[in-house]
C-alpha positions in Angstrom: 158.6 74.1 114.2 155.1 75.4 113.8 152.9 74.4 110.9 151.9 77.2 108.6 148.6 75.6 107.9 145.8 77.2 109.9 143.2 75.0 111.4 139.6 76.0 110.6 137.9 77.6 113.6 134.8 75.9 114.9 131.6 77.9 114.9 130.8 79.3 118.3 127.3 79.0 119.7 125.4 82.3 119.7 125.7 84.3 122.9 122.4 84.5 124.7 120.7 87.8 124.0 122.8 88.7 120.9 120.7 86.8 118.4 119.3 89.0 115.6 115.7 90.1 116.1 113.1 88.1 114.2 112.1 89.6 110.9 108.8 91.5 111.1 106.3 91.3 108.4 105.8 94.7 106.7 102.2 95.9 106.6 100.5 96.1 103.3 100.7 99.6 101.8 97.4 101.6 101.7 98.7 104.3 99.3 101.2 104.0 96.5 103.0 106.6 94.4 101.8 107.1 90.8 104.9 105.3 89.5 104.2 102.3 91.7 100.5 102.4 90.7 101.4 102.4 87.0 103.8 99.5 87.6 101.2 97.5 89.5 98.7 98.0 86.6 101.4 97.3 83.9 100.7 100.7 82.3 102.7 103.8 81.7 102.7 106.7 84.1 101.3 109.1 81.5 98.3 106.8 80.9 97.8 106.5 84.7 97.5 110.3 85.0 95.0 110.3 82.1 92.9 107.7 84.0 93.1 109.9 87.2 92.1 113.0 85.2 89.2 111.1 83.7 88.0 110.0 87.1 88.6 106.3 86.4 91.1 106.0 89.2 90.9 107.9 92.5 93.9 109.7 94.0 94.6 111.7 97.1 97.1 114.4 98.1 99.3 113.9 101.1 100.8 117.3 101.5 102.2 118.0 98.1 102.5 114.4 97.1 99.9 112.6 95.0 99.1 109.1 96.1 96.8 106.4 94.8 94.9 104.2 97.2 95.5 100.5 96.5 91.8 100.0 96.9 91.2 102.4 94.0 93.5 100.2 91.8 91.5 97.1 92.8 88.2 98.9 92.1 89.5 99.9 88.6 90.6 96.4 87.8 87.2 95.0 89.1 85.4 97.4 86.8 87.5 96.4 83.8 86.8 92.7 84.5 83.1 93.4 84.9 82.9 95.3 81.6 85.0 92.6 79.8 82.8 89.8 81.2 79.6 91.8 80.3 80.7 92.0 76.6 81.2 88.3 76.1 
């Protein structure tokens, strides 16, 4: 009579050439959406648009889409830090 208990299968070695491709590092984004920019700065989207209108943060249009250069966010934060350090 056969036993009803199944024996665990041993792991098979991977077949040559069928290994998953190595994960590629994603390049850093150069432009982000206004929602992403607001999140990166920990501010609201409405306030981000106010900063854009006031010329405090640069933005560009890609077709019909508004995008914010990551460098513009870094520049804005650098200016904030400089003004905060200058007041002390």
